[in-house]
N, C-alpha and C positions, 0 to 999 in steps of 0.2 A: 544543263547549263543555262542560267538566266541570261537573257539578252535584252538590254534596253533598246527599243527600236531606234535605229540610227536617225530616222527622221526627227525623232523627238530631240535629238542632241544638236540640231542645226544651230539653235541660238547659242549653245555652248561653244560650238566650233567657230562660228562666225564672230563671236565675241573676242576671239583671239586675233582677228584680222585687223590691219591698220585702218583708221578712219581719218579722212581728211579734215582739216580745220573747218569748223562750221561757222556759218554766218559771215563769210568773207565777202568783200565787195567785188562785184564783177568789173571787168575792164571797161574803160570809157567807150571803146570802139566796139564793144560786144553788140550783137544783134538783140532785138527785143525778145524777151522770154516767150516761149511757146507754151500756152496753157495745156495741161493734161487733165486736171480735175479742179474745178472751182467749188464743188460741193454745194451748188445753189439749186440742184435738182435736175441739172442737165444730164446726169448719168443716173439711171435708176438702180434700185436694189434688184438685181436679176441674176440668174444663173446662166452659165454657158449652155448653148452656143451663142445666146444673145449677149450684147454688150451689157455689162453691169458690174456692180459691186456685190460681193457675196462673202459669207463667212464659212469657216471650216474648223474642225478640231478632231482630237483623237477619240472623243466620245461625246455623248449628248450634252454634257455639261461644259465642254471646253470651247465651243465657238463663242466669240464675244457678242455682245449686243451692239447694234448699230442704229444711228439715227442722224438725220440732217437737222442739227439743232441751231436755232436762231441765237446768236450771241452778239451782244453789244461790242465785245472786244474782238470780233472776228477780224483777222488780219486782212482778208480779202472778201469783199461782198458782205452779205448779211448772215450767212450760215456756215457752219463747219461740220465736218464728219466727227461725230462723238460717239462714245460707247463705254461700256463697262466690261470687265473681264475677271475671271477667277479660274485659272487654268492649272490643271494638275499634270496633264500630258503634253499636248501641244495644241495651239490654236491661233487663229489670226484671220485676216481678211485679204481679199484680192480684188483688183480691178482688171478684168479681162476685156479686151476689145472684141467686137463681134467677129465670130469665125467666118461669117459669110462675106465679109469685106476684106480688102487687102490689109496686111499688117502695116504698122506705122514706121516711118524712117526717121530715126533720131540721130543719124550719123553726123549731122551738121553741128550738133551741140556739144558742149563740153561736159555736161553732166545733168543731173536731176536735182531739184531742190523742192523743199516743202516747209510749211510752218508746223511746228510741233509744240503743243502745250505741255511744258515740262512739269513733272510731278516730283522731281528730285528724289526718286526712289533708288537710284544707283543701278538700275537694271538695264540689261542689254535688250535692244529691240532689233530684230533681224529685218533687213530691207532687201528685197529680191527683185530682180528683173527677169522677164520672160523673153528670150531671144531666139528667133529662128523657128524652124519646124512648121508643122501644119497649122497649129492654132495655140491658144493660150494654155491649154491643158496637155499639149504635146510639143512643148518647147524646151529649150535648155534653160536651166536656172542658174543665174549668176547672183552672187550674194555679198553683202557686207553688213555692218551693224553700226548702231550709234548707242551711246549711253545716255539714259535719261538722268542726268546729274545736274539739272538746272530747274528753275521755277518760272512758270509763265511762258508766253509765246517766244519762240526763237526760230529763225529761218536756218535750216540745215542744208548745206550744199554738199553734194557727193559727186565728185568727178567720176566719170565712167571708168577711169583707170583704177579706181578703188575696188571695183567688183571683181571677185574671183569665181571661178567655176566651182559649183558645188560638187564635192567628191563623195559626200555621205549619202546623197539621195538625188536621183533624177527620175522624173516620171516616164521618160521614154528612152529609147535607144539613142546613142550619140548622134548628133547632127554633124557638127564640125569642131566643137569645143573652141570656137572663136567667137568673142563678143562682137558680132558684126554690126549691130545697131541699125541695120537697114531693114530688118523685119522684126519689129518689136510688137509683142502681144499684151503688154501690160506689166503690172508690178504686184507685189504681195508683201505684207508685213506679218511677221511672227511675233506675237506679244510675249511678255515675260511670263515665266512659270513660277508658281509659288508665292504670288502676291495678289491680293484682291485690290483692284484699283480701277481707275477710269482713265480715258485718254481723249484727246481731241487733236484733229489734224486739219490743215487747210492749205489751199493754194499750191497744188502739185504742178510743177512746170519744168520745162527744159530751159537751161540757161547757158550762156557763154558760146563761144565759137571754138569748134574743134580745131586744134592745130596739129601739125604732123607729129609732134612729140607725143601727143595723146593717141594718135591713130596708128602710128607705126611702131613696131616692136622689133628688137633684135633678139633672136633666140639661137641657141645651139642645139644640135641634134641629140645631145645627151648632157648630163651634168657630170658624169664620171666616165673616163676613158681608160679602162685597164689595158695594159700592154706588157708583153713579155720583155724582160730586160734585153736591151740591144736593138729593139725594134722601135718603129715610129708610130705615133698616134696622130690621126687626122681629125682635127676639130672643125666641123662644118658650121659656119656662121651664116644665118639666114635672116633676111629682112621680111617681115610680114605686116600687113595692114588690115585694119577692120574693113570689111566690105571688099577685100582683095583688090583695092584700087592701086594703080602704080603710085610710087612716092612722088611727091611734088617738089621736094627739095632734096639735096644730097644728104646721105647718111654716111658718117665715117665711124669706123671702129678701130681704135688703137688697141693693140694687144701686146702683152709682155709677160714672160714667165717670171714669177716672183713669189718668194715665200715657200711654204710647204716644208716637208721633211726631206725631200730630195736635195742633193747638193749640186749647185750649178757647176758645170764643167767636169764633174766627176760622175754624176748619175744621169745627167742629160745635157744636151747642147742648148744654151739659152737662145730664145728667139724674141725679137722685138720688131714691131712694124705697124702698118696701118692698112686697112682695106677700105675702099670707098664704093658706095652704091650711088651712082649718079642719079639726078632727077630723071624721072620717067622709068626707073627700074621697076620691073614687075614684082608684085608681091610674091614671095616664095623664092626669089633669087638668092643664091648662096655663094660664099667664098670659103676656101679651105685653108686652115693654118696647120702646118705640120710641126710636131714636136718630136725630135729624135732623142732616144734614150741611149745610154752608154752601157757597155757590158764590163763586168769585172768577174772574178772567179769566186768571190766569197758568197756564201749563203746568207741571206738577210730577209728581214721582213719587208712588207710593202712600203713604198715611199711615194709621197704625193708631190705633184708639180702643178700648182694652180696657174691658170692662164688668166691674167687680169685683163678685163675688157673695159675700155672707156668709150662710151657711145655718145655721139653728137648727132642731133636731129631725129632721134627716136628714143623710145623707152628701152633701157638696158635690161638684160636678163636679170631675173630675181637673184641669181647667184653666179659667181664666176665658175666656169667649168674647171675641172682638174684632171690632169693625166695621173694615173696611178701605175707605178712600176710594180708589177706583180711580185709578191713574196716568192722566194725560190731557194732551193738548196737546203731546206730545213727538213728534219726527219718527219715532222707531222704531215708534210706534203707528199710523202712517199707511200703510195697506195699499196705497195708490196709489203709494208710492215704490218704486223698485227695491230688491230684497233687499239688494244690496251696500251701499246707502246706509243702510238700516235697521240692518244689522249694525254699520256704522261708528259710527252715532250711539249705539246702545245700548252698544257696547263702550267708547266714550269715557266713559260715565257709571259704569261698574262699578268697584267697589273690587277690590283684589287678592283679598280674601276671597270676594267674590261670584264672581270669575272662577274661583277654585279650586273653589267649589261647583259651577259648571257642568261641571267636569271630573270630578266625583265621581258614581259610580253605586253605589247600595246595593240590597240585596235587600229587598223589601217586608216580609218576615217578620222581618227583623233590625233594623228600626227600634226603638230603645229607647223612643221617644216619637214620636207623629205630628208634634208640633211641631218635630222635628228637620229636617223638610223645609225649613221657613223659617229655623230657627236656623243651619243650615249652607248655606243657599242651594243645596240639592241640584239638580243638573241632570237627574238621571235615577234611575229605579227600574227594577227588573226582577223578574220571577218566574222563579226557577230551576225546574228540572223538578219537578213536583209541588207547587209553591208556588201554591196556589189559594185563592180565597175560599171561604167556606162560606155557603150551598150553592154547589157548583161549577156555576153556571148562567150563561148570558150576562148576565142581569140583574144578578147579583151581581158579576161581573167589572166591568161598566160602573159600578155603584155604588161599588165599591172604588176604581177608578181615578179616578173623579170626586172622591171624597173626598181622594185624594192631590193632585189638581190644585187642589182648593179650598185646600189648605194652602199651595201655591205662590203663591196670590194674596195671601198675607200678607207677601210679600217686597217690597222697595222698588220693583222694576221688574216684578213679576208675571210673571217669565219662566216659562212653562209647563214642566212636566216632559216628558221624552220617555221613555215607558214601553216596555220591550222584553221580548220572550219568544222562546223557541226554538220557533217553529212550523215544524218541519222536514219534516213531511209532513201538512200541514193544521194546524188550531189544536189541536195534539195534547195540550195540557194540559186542554182543556175536554171534559167528559163530554157526549156527544151531537154533537160536531163531526164533520164529514166527515174521516175519516182516509184519506189517499191512500197508495199504495205508497211505501215508502222510495225514496230516490234510485237505489239499485241497480236497482230494478224499473223506474223511469222511464227509466234508461239502456238497459234491455233492450228498451224499446219502439222505440228508434231513431227516435222521432217527436218532433221539436222542438215540434210543436203540442201534444202531450200535456203536455210540460213547461210550456209557456206556460199552458195551461188549468189545470194543477195550481197554478201560481202565482196565477192569478186567483181560484180558489176559496179558497185559503189566505188571500190578502189580504183578500177580502171578509169572511170569517168572523172574522178577527183584528180588523180595523178596526171591525166592528160591535160589538165588546165594549169599545171605547175605547182599543185598543192601536194606536199608529201605527208600531211598529218591530218588525221580525222579524230575528232572528239566523239568517238563511238567505239564499242557499243555500250549502251546503258544496261548494266547487269543488276538493276534494282529488282527487288521482289515486291510487287505492288500488293499491299494488304488492305487497301481501302479505296473503293472506286470513287470516293469523293475527291481524291487527289487529281489535280489537273495534269499530272504527268503519267497517269495510268497507262496510256498508250505507248509510252516509251519503254515499258516493261514487257518482257516475254510472257509474264504471267505471275500468279500468286504463289507458285510452288518453286522453291529453290532447285528442286530436281529438274523441273522443266527449263528453268533459266540455264542451268548447267548444260543441258542437252543441246541448247541452241548456241553454245559458245563456239561452235564450228565457224561462226561468223568471223571470229578472230583470224582463223587461217585464211578465210576468204579475203580479208583485208590485208593481212601481213605476209601470208605465205608460211613458210616453215617456221617452227617455234624457235629455231636457232637465230633467226633474223637474217639468214643468208639471202633471202629473196627481196629484202627491202630496197635493194638498189634497182630492182626492175621498174620499168616504166608503167606497170599496171598494179603496183602495190603501194600501200601507205602504212604509216605508223598508226596503230590503233590505240584507243584509250579506254580502259575499264573505268566506268563511272556508275554511280557516285558513291564512293567508299565512305562510310558504310551505313546502311539503315535508312536511306532516303525514302524507301517505299513503306516504311513502318511508322511514319510520323503520326502523331495523335491528332485527331480532328479538334480544331480550336486552339492548338498550341502554337500556331505561327504568329510571329510578331513582325513580319514583313508586310508593311502596307495593309492592304485589305485582304491579303491571302488568309485562308482559314486552316490549311493543312500543309501546303508546300513550305519547305524550309523550317518546319516546326520541330518538335521534339519526339524522338523515338525512345520510348520507355520499355526496356526489355530486361529479362534476366540474362545472365551470362550464357546460360544454356540456349535460350531463344536466339540470342545474338549469333551464336556459333552455328546453330542448326538452320536458321532461316536466312539471315542477312549476310553472314560472312561466307557461307558455303560456296557461292558461285565464284568468289574472288581467288580462292586457291587454284581453281581450275584455270582461271585467266592467267595467273602467274605461270603455271605449268605449261600453258600454251605459248608463253613467250611474249605476252602483250607488252608493248614498249613503254606505255605511260599509264598512270593512274590519275584520276581526278577525285578529290574528296567531295563530300556532299555539303551543301549549305546547311543542312539540318544539324541539330544538336543530338547528342547521344547521352542518354541517362541509363547507365547500367545499374539496375536495382541492387543495392547492397554494397556497391563499391565505394560509397562515401563521397564521390566526386560531384554528384548531381548532374544537371544537364550542361554539357560542355560542347561548344561548337566543334564539328569534326575538323575544321581547319586549324584547331588549336590542340587536338588530341595526340600528343606525342606517344602515348601508350598504344594507340591504334596505328598511327602512321609509321613511326619508327619501330615500336615494339612488335606489333602483329604483322603489318604489311612487309616491312623491309627485313626485320630480323627473323621472325618465325616463319613467314611464308617464303622468304628468300627473294623478294622482288628486287631486281637489279636495274630496272629502268628508272625513269624520273617521274616525280609527282608534280602535276600542274594544278594550280588553284582554279577554282571556278571564277566567273566574272565578278570582279570587285568583292569577292567573298571575304577577304581578310578584313574588310571594313566592318564586318558584322561581329568580329571578335571584340569583347569588352575592353575598354581602355583607349588611350590615345593612339595616333597613327604609328608612332615609334614602337609602341607596345604591340600593335597588330603585326608589324613587320617582324620583329624579333621572335614573337610567340609562334607565328606560322613557320618561319624558317627553322627555328629550333625544334618545332614539332615534326619536321620532316618534309616540308614542302621544298621543292627544288627550283621551280619556276613559278612566278606569280603573275597572274593575269590582272593587270592594272590598266584597263583599256584607256582611261583618260589621265591617270595619275602616274604615268611612267617616269616623269622627271622627279616627282616627289619621292616615289618609291626608290629610285636609283640613289638619290642623295641620302635618304633615310637609312637605307641598308648600309651604305658606306659609313655613316655616322655610328651605326650600331656595332659594326665590326671594329672600327677604330676605338670605340669605347669599351670593347671587350665583352659586350653583351651577346654577340654572335661570334662564334669562334671561326678563325680562318680555316680550320679543319672541316667545319660544317660547310663552309663556302666551297672548298675544294671538292668535297664529296658531291655537292649539288652540281657543280659545273662539270665534273667528270662524267656524271650520269647523262647530262644534256649532250655533251660533246660525243659521247659514245654513240648515242642514237643518230646524231648528225653524220658521223662517219659511216655507220651501218647503212644509212640511207643513200650514201654515195654523194652527198651534197657538196663535198669539197672538190670532187672531180667534175660533177655536173650540177652546178647550182641553178641553172636556168631550166625552164620548162621543156620537157620532151613532149611535143604535141603530136607525135606520130600516131598516137591512139585516139586523137580527137574525133576522127571520123566515126568512131563507135559510140560517141555520146548520143544517147537517144536513138540508137540504131535499132533496126528490126531484131537483130540478134539479142540485144540487151532487153528490149521490150518483151521479147518472148519469155525471158527469165522472169520478168516482173508479172507477166500475164499468168504464168504457171503458179507463181507465188500467190497472186490474188485469188486464183481458182481454189488452191489448196487451203487458203485461209478462211473460206466461207464455211460457217458452221450452221448446219441444218438442225434447228431446234424442234421443229414440228413439221409433219408432212401428212396431214389427214387426207385419206382417200387417194394418196399417191398423186396429188396435184402436180408435183415435180417428179421428173423433168417436164418442162413445157414441150409442146409439139409445134413444129413450124406451121402446121395447118391451122392452129388456133389463132383467133383474133384476140390480141392482147391489148389491154387498156393499162397504160403506165401513168402513174401520178406520184406526187410527193415532192418535198422540198429538195431532196438529195438525188433525184433521178437524173438530172441533167446539169450537174454543177461540179466541174473538175476541182474547184477549190475546196468544196465541202468534202469530197471523197478522198482528197489527199491530206487534209487536216492541217494542224499547226506545223511549224518548221517546214513550210513550203514556200519558196521564193522570199518570204519575209519570216520574221521570228514567230509572229502569231498566226501566220497563214491568213487567208482571206477567201471569202466566197467569190465565185465567178470564174471567168475564163482566164486564169492566171498563168497557165503554162500549156504546153502541148500534151495531148493525151486523148483518151477515149472515155467519155462519161458512161455510166451504167446504161442510160437510155440509148446512146449510140451503139453500145455493144449489143443491146437487145435488138435494135433495128437491124444490125448486120446479121445477127443470128436468126431473127424471126421473120425477116423479109418485110414486105409491104403491109402486112396485117397488124401494124402497131399504131395505136392511137395514143397521143400524149396530151395530158392536161395537168399541169403542175398542181393546181389546187382542186383537181377533180371536178371542175365546174362544167366540163364538156359532157354531153350526153353519154351515158354508159350503155345504152341499148345497142344490141348487136355484138357486144364483146363476149368472148368465151371465158376469159380469165383476166384478173387484174394483178398488176405488180405495183405495189406502193413502196416507194423508197423514201424512208424517213430518217430522222436522227439528228445529229449535232451539226453546228457550224464550228469553224476552226477556232482553236485557242492553243496556248502553250503555257506550260508551267503553272504558277500560282494564279495566273489570270483565269485559268479554267477550273479552279477549285470550286466545288459545290459550296454555296453560301457567299461566293464572291461574284454575284450576278449570274450564277449558273445553278442548274439543278439536274437531276437525272430523269426528269419526266419529259415525255414528248411534248412538243408545242401544241397549242390548241389547233393550229392549222394542220399539223401532221395527224393529230387524232381525228379531226374532221375528215381528212382525206381517207384515212383507214376505214372509218365508219361508213362513209359513203360507198367506197369501192367494194368493201367486204360485205356490205349490206345488199349489194346489187348482183354479185357474182362470186364464184370461187376466187380466192385471192391469195397472193403471196406477199408477205411484208418483209422487206429488207431493212435492217437497222444499220445505217452507216454511221459509225460513232467510234470514239476512242475508248469507250468503256460500256458496260451494260447499261441499258435504259430501263426504267421502270415502266412496265406495260400493263400492270394491274389486271383488270378483268378482260382486257381486249383479246388475249389469246383464244378465248372461246369463240370469238367471231372470225378468227383468222385460220385459214386452212393450212398454210405453210408459213413458217417463221424462220428467217435467216439472220444470223449475226454476221454482218458483212465487214465489221470493223472499219478501218480506213484503208481501202484496197490500193490506193495509189493511182497512177495515171492510166492503168490498163483496165478499163471497164469491160473489155472483151473477156477478161478472166472471169468476171462475175457472170457474164452471159454464158460462158462455156459450161458452167455447172447448172445454170437455170435450164438450159436447153439440152443437157445430157451429153455434151461433147466430152465432158469429164464428169466423174462421179463426185458427189459431195463426200469429203473425207475429213473435214476439219473437226476439231474438238475444242470445247471451251477452255481457254487458258486461265480464266478466272471464273469464280462462281457468279451466277446470274441471280441477283437477289429479288425477293418479292416486294420489299419495301425498303425505304431509306432507314427505317427504324432498326433493320437487321444489321446495318453496317457498323463495324467491319464484319464480314463473313468470309471464311476461308476454309479450304480443305483442311481436315484435321481438327476443326473446332469441336468441342464437346457437344454443343448445341448447334444443329445444322439442318435448316429446313428451307432451302432456297427454291426459287422458281425452277431453275435448272442447275444441276450440280456441276462442279468442276469435272471436266473430261467428257461431258455429254456432247454427242454429235451423231445424228442419224446419217445414213448413207443412201445413195441411189446407185443403180446399175450394179448392185452387188447382192448376191443371194445370201439371205440371212440363214444361219444354221438352224436346223430343227432338232427336236428330240428332247427339249427341256432339260431337266436335271440329269438325265442320263448322259446327254451330250456334255453338259458342264462337268460331270464326273470324269469323262474321258479326257476333256481338255485339261483338267487339273493334273492328271497323270502325265500328259504330254508336256505341261508347263514345268513340272518337276524335272523331267528329263532335259528340257532345254536349259533350265537353270543350272543343272549340274554340268552340262556340256559347255556352259558359257556362251550359248548361241543367242545373241540379241535378236537377230532377224527372226528366228523361229519363235522365240519368246513373245515378241511383239505381235506376231501374226496370231499366235494362240490366244493371247489375252484379247486381241482385237475381235476374234470370233465370239468369244464369250461375252464381250461388251455388246455386240450387235444383238445377240440372242436375248440378253437381259433387256436392252432398250425396247425391243419389239414387244416383249411382254408388258413392260411398264407403261408404254405409250405416254400419255400426258398425266398419268396417275402417279406423279412423283411426290412421295411422302418423305418425311424425315427418315423413316426406317429404311427407305430405299436410297435416298440421296447420300447419306453418310458413308455406307460401305461402298457405294458406287464411286464416289469421289476418292475415297481412300485407295481403291483399286488402281486408279490412274497414277497416283503417287507411287504406289508399290511397283507398278510396271516400269516407271521411269528410273527407279532405283535397282532394277534388275531382279526384283522378287516376284517372279512370274507365278509361282504356285500360290503365294499369299494373295496375289491380285485376283486370281481365279476364285479363290476361296471367298474373298470379299464380294465379288460379283455374284457368286452363288447365294450369299446372304441377301444381297439386294433382290435377287430373283425370288427368293423365298418370301421376302417381305412384300413383294408386289401383289 
C-alpha cells in the first residue's frame, strides 16, 4: 500500500485551517512590537544547537536557497531574507533559538507578524511555531497558513489563537498539547510544493497585547456524551489558560439544550443556566452540567441533544458538546442474533448517504474536523505510514482511536468505525513495538509455524492499541528484485507464499471468524490482488517509479499458476478483506490490454468473489482509484462496479461521498451493488464485536514489546538467516575469538528493520527500541569485540571479522532500482569488506530487502550470510553466528550474478544464478554421507512419505538430500546444478518429495 508521508501533507492540511485577516492595524494602546528577526545579519545561517536560520527538505533538491539580500524596497532596514525554491516533496526553513539559552516568553503578545513579498501564485504557505519542550527540535509544533494571493510587500498578522496543534506530525512525544507561549523556541515556514518560485520575507515581530479572551479557553471533557436512555450525562466544563495562570477577569458560560434530533420533554429534560468562574480561578477549574434523559418503551435509533454554550471572557470551544441517547431495542443491537440477521436489519434502516459513508475510508490526519466522522457517517479511518498520535505510545494510540469511535456514537445507528493500519512486520508504526523480520525473511525460514507466530504477535500488539484491522499479509509473488516491494513478499515461488499463509490464522484465528472478537486478533487483508509482484521493469507511470505500480504481462496460464495461486488459499483460510494492486494486468490474448486492477471487474467480481467464493470486503489501496483513466466520477463508478466495497480516499473523503451519491442517484451504480458492499463491511464489523465493544481493550498492552514477544521475533530472525558460504567452517564463531565488526549496517536499528518502520519509508538510526546486530554480537561474544563502522580502526590482533553491509530503508516504488537505487553494495561497504577480509578470516552479512550484487567478492569472503531485514532483535542474528542456533534458512528468491540476468526465477528455462532458489547451508548438523547410494535410499523413503501424505517426513528426507548435494557442490554452482536444485525446492513445497529428491540427484550428478 503506498503511503504519502504525512509530513509532506502538512501544507495541505493546514491550508484548510482558518487564517485571520492580514495587515490589520493594531490598537492605539498596544505595546511596542517585539522584534524577532530583522534579517540585517543579526541572526546567522546556522544549524542547531546554535541559534540560526537553516533549511530542510525531503531530499537534496527540496531545501530552498537562502540569502540576506539588500533591497531598496525592504520594509524594515536594508536587507530581507530572500530565496528560491522548487520543491517536489516538502521543504522550508526554520529559525531556532539557541538550545543552550532559555526559551523566549511570548505570552504577553497577541500574535506574530511579518512582511511577505507576495507572488500572487495562489499557493498556501505553512507557518509554524515551536512551543515548549527541551529545545527547538524537541518541541511541540503549532501551525496555520496563509495564501500568497497578492503582489508586493504586505504585513501579515497572525493571532496566536489561529494556531492549531499539528496532528499529522510531531518530532517528539507530547508535552502538554497547550500553546503555552512561555517557552518558545522559534518558528518555521513550509514553502509551496509543485511551483518553481522565489520569496522574500522581512520584519518578523510580536505585536499587540494579549487579552484574556486570547489566553483563556473554555473546553469540555468530550465532544460527545453517549448515555443509555433514562440515564443522565454529566458535561464537565473547564477553563484553561496559556501558561496555566489564574484568570484575571470572570469567565461566564451560559448553557442551554437546544436543537438536535431528541425531543425536549419527551426524550430529555431541558436545561438552561449559567456557570461563572470568578477572577483568580485557577486554570483547570471545572463545573458540571447534568442533562437527564427520559425513558420510553419503544426501540429507536440514537438521538442527539446539543448543549449550546455561550462564553464571555474566554475563547469558546470549537464546537458545542452533544449528549447522545443510545440506540436501543432494535434487532441489529441484539448480540444473540446471527450476524446475517443483524446485518439485514441494520442495512434496511440506513439511508443512501449512510451507506455511502460506510464505504468511505479517510486518513485520520486528513480530517478537516473531528465532527466529519458523524457528518459523513464514515465507516473507516486509517493511519498511513508514519501517521501516529503524539506521543507515539500504546496509550496515545488507544486514546486517539477511542476519540474517533466516540464521534461515531453521534450517528443515528452508532455504527463503529473499523480502524486500519499497515502492520506488515509487527505493529511497525508504534515506537517500542516488536518488529519482526519482513516477509522475505519469514519466507527464508521455510517454517509455517514462524509465520503463524509472527501473525499472533502482530495481532496482539495491534489490537491492544484499539486497532481491529491490519492491511497484511502481502501475498505477492516477487519475480524481479528490482521491485522496491520485494521484501514484502515471502518469495518468488507461489508454493512458498502459500506455505507461509499460516500468518492469516496468526492474525485472525479460526477461518470461521469466530475468534475475531478476541482482544488479541485482528481482521487480516490479503494484498495486492493480483500480479503486483510481476510488473515489468520500465512499465510504471507513477512519478519516477520504474517497476512498482507498472504492468504485469502474463498468459492466462501464468496468471493462474504464479500470481493467483496464493489467493485461493487466503480465501479458504477465511481472510476478511482483500486489497487490489495499484498495478495493471495485461492478460495476453484476452483483448483487453493493460487494465488497472482497481478497474478489473472480471478479476474482482468474476474471479475473487464469484469463482473463489470470497465473502469478505474489498478495500482499495491509497488513492488508487485516482489512477483509473477518466474523470473522478468515472473513477468512482468504475471501481465500485468492478467490485470494490470500501474506498481508501485519505484526503478526498468528502468528494468521494458526494460523487458516489451522485452516481447512484443517476443510476450508474446500482443500489444493489451498494447494499452488497455495505453488507460485506457490516458483516466484518459484527464479527469483530465492534458494536458491543467499540473502544480499545488495552488489557494486552503490557505485552507490546515484551520479552515474550521479542523472543518470538528473535527466533524468527535466527531462522531467517541464510548461510550462502562457509569456507573452512568459520561459522559458528567461538566466544574465545577476538572479533572485529565493521560495516554500515552493523549498528543501525533503522537499517536492519527497513521500510515500513515507524514511518512509511523507514529511516536509518536509532528509531525504535531493539538490539542491533553489533549489540547482539557483543552480548554473545563478550568483551572480545572491536567495532569500527568504516573499518578504519586497526585490525591487528583480531581473529575474525564480521562485516555487516547492505541497504538503507525504502518502501514501495521509492526503492525501485533505477529510481535512485541499485542492487550493488556502496563503495564504503565494498571498502569495508575488502579491508577486513583482506586482513583476516571474515564473515559478511548482507542486511537488505532483496539480494545484492556481490560480483567477484565472494572469493575473498570466507562466510556469506543473507540476513534480509531481521527486525529489532539483532540477538537472533548473533544466535546463529555463535552457534546458539543452527543456520537453517533457505533462499526465498534467486540470488543473481548480475542485473542483466533480471528477472531470474525458479523454473526459468535459462537459469544460472550466483546462488539458486532454496540454497542454504547449515551449521551444527551432520551432513549425510554416502553420495548417490544415500540419495537412492532417500528417494525410496521420499516415495513412501509421499504416498503416506507425511509432510514432516517428506520435508526431512528432502532436507537431508539437499544438505548432501550442497556439500558436494560447494561454491561450484553451475547452471546444470542450479536449475534442478531450485526445482527441487519448489517440488518439496508442493508435496512431490520423490521428484524433489530426483532433481537433487541430478544436481549432484552435475556437480
